[in-house]
C-alpha positions as a Markdown table, in Angstrom:
| # | Residue | x | y | z |
|---|---|---|---|---|
| 1 | Met | 57.3 | 26.3 | 17.9 |
| 2 | Gln | 57.4 | 29.4 | 15.8 |
| 3 | Met | 61.2 | 29.0 | 15.3 |
| 4 | Leu | 60.8 | 25.4 | 14.2 |
| 5 | Leu | 58.1 | 26.4 | 11.7 |
| 6 | Asp | 60.2 | 29.3 | 10.5 |
| 7 | Tyr | 63.1 | 26.9 | 9.8 |
| 8 | Gly | 60.9 | 24.6 | 7.8 |
| 9 | Ala | 59.8 | 22.0 | 10.3 |
| 10 | Glu | 57.3 | 19.5 | 8.7 |
| 11 | Val | 54.0 | 20.6 | 10.2 |
| 12 | Asn | 52.4 | 17.3 | 9.5 |
| 13 | Ala | 55.2 | 15.0 | 10.6 |
| 14 | Thr | 54.0 | 11.9 | 12.6 |
| 15 | Phe | 55.7 | 10.3 | 15.5 |
| 16 | Ala | 55.4 | 7.4 | 17.9 |
| 17 | Thr | 53.5 | 4.2 | 17.5 |
| 18 | Leu | 50.2 | 5.9 | 17.0 |
| 19 | Glu | 51.6 | 8.2 | 14.3 |
| 20 | Thr | 50.2 | 11.3 | 16.0 |
| 21 | Thr | 51.0 | 14.8 | 14.8 |
| 22 | Ala | 52.0 | 17.9 | 16.7 |
| 23 | Leu | 48.5 | 19.2 | 16.1 |
| 24 | Met | 46.9 | 16.2 | 17.7 |
| 25 | Thr | 49.3 | 16.3 | 20.7 |
| 26 | Ser | 48.8 | 20.1 | 21.2 |
| 27 | Ser | 45.0 | 19.7 | 20.9 |
| 28 | Phe | 45.0 | 16.9 | 23.5 |
| 29 | His | 47.1 | 19.0 | 26.0 |
| 30 | Gly | 45.1 | 22.2 | 25.6 |
| 31 | His | 47.8 | 24.3 | 23.9 |
| 32 | Ser | 45.4 | 26.5 | 21.9 |
| 33 | Gln | 48.0 | 29.0 | 20.8 |
| 34 | Ile | 50.2 | 26.2 | 19.3 |
| 35 | Val | 47.1 | 24.7 | 17.7 |
| 36 | Arg | 46.3 | 28.0 | 16.1 |
| 37 | Met | 49.9 | 28.4 | 14.9 |
| 38 | Leu | 50.0 | 24.9 | 13.4 |
| 39 | Leu | 46.7 | 25.4 | 11.6 |
| 40 | Asp | 47.9 | 28.8 | 10.3 |
| 41 | His | 51.0 | 27.0 | 8.9 |
| 42 | Gly | 48.9 | 24.4 | 7.1 |
| 43 | Ala | 48.6 | 21.6 | 9.6 |
| 44 | Asn | 46.2 | 18.9 | 8.3 |
| 45 | Ala | 43.3 | 18.9 | 10.8 |
| 46 | Lys | 41.9 | 15.9 | 9.0 |
| 47 | Ala | 45.0 | 13.7 | 9.4 |
| 48 | Val | 44.3 | 10.5 | 11.3 |
| 49 | Asp | 46.4 | 8.4 | 13.6 |
| 50 | Thr | 46.6 | 4.6 | 13.6 |
| 51 | Gln | 43.4 | 4.5 | 15.7 |
| 52 | Gly | 41.5 | 6.7 | 13.3 |
| 53 | Ser | 41.5 | 9.8 | 15.6 |
| 54 | Thr | 41.9 | 13.3 | 14.3 |
| 55 | Ala | 43.1 | 16.5 | 16.1 |
| 56 | Leu | 39.5 | 17.4 | 16.7 |
| 57 | Gly | 38.9 | 14.1 | 18.5 |
| 58 | Tyr | 42.0 | 14.7 | 20.6 |
| 59 | Ala | 40.7 | 18.2 | 21.4 |
| 60 | Phe | 37.4 | 16.6 | 22.7 |
| 61 | Gly | 39.2 | 13.9 | 24.7 |
| 62 | Gly | 42.1 | 16.0 | 26.0 |
| 63 | Ser | 42.9 | 17.5 | 29.3 |
| 64 | Val | 41.4 | 20.9 | 28.4 |
| 65 | Asn | 38.5 | 21.7 | 26.0 |
| 66 | Ile | 40.2 | 23.9 | 23.4 |
| 67 | Leu | 37.7 | 23.7 | 20.5 |
| 68 | His | 37.9 | 27.5 | 19.7 |
| 69 | Pro | 40.9 | 27.2 | 17.3 |
| 70 | Phe | 38.8 | 24.7 | 15.3 |
| 71 | Asn | 35.7 | 26.9 | 15.1 |
| 72 | Gly | 36.5 | 28.2 | 11.6 |
| 73 | Leu | 37.3 | 24.7 | 10.3 |
| 74 | Leu | 34.2 | 23.2 | 11.9 |
| 75 | Ser | 31.9 | 25.6 | 9.9 |
| 76 | Arg | 33.6 | 25.1 | 6.5 |
| 77 | Thr | 34.9 | 21.5 | 6.6 |
| 78 | Thr | 33.1 | 18.2 | 6.0 |
| 79 | Trp | 34.2 | 15.8 | 8.8 |
| 80 | Val | 33.5 | 12.3 | 7.4 |
| 81 | Asn | 35.7 | 9.3 | 8.2 |
């Protein structure tokens, strides 16, 4: 992941029918180091997929609870849909 980011990969690119981002997918699967890396590179934690879900929602509903990378954002961000 770091190499892709170093070479200019679009951190907020969407894919698949749901238009999910790498941050959403990483959050869902419990990859906390990748979540932190994406957030550090400017990933939009407020981006929504076609169902209105954010990366935070994916973190809650995923296979592993990995909310700790979001702790700083939770305390300083307004989460209104």
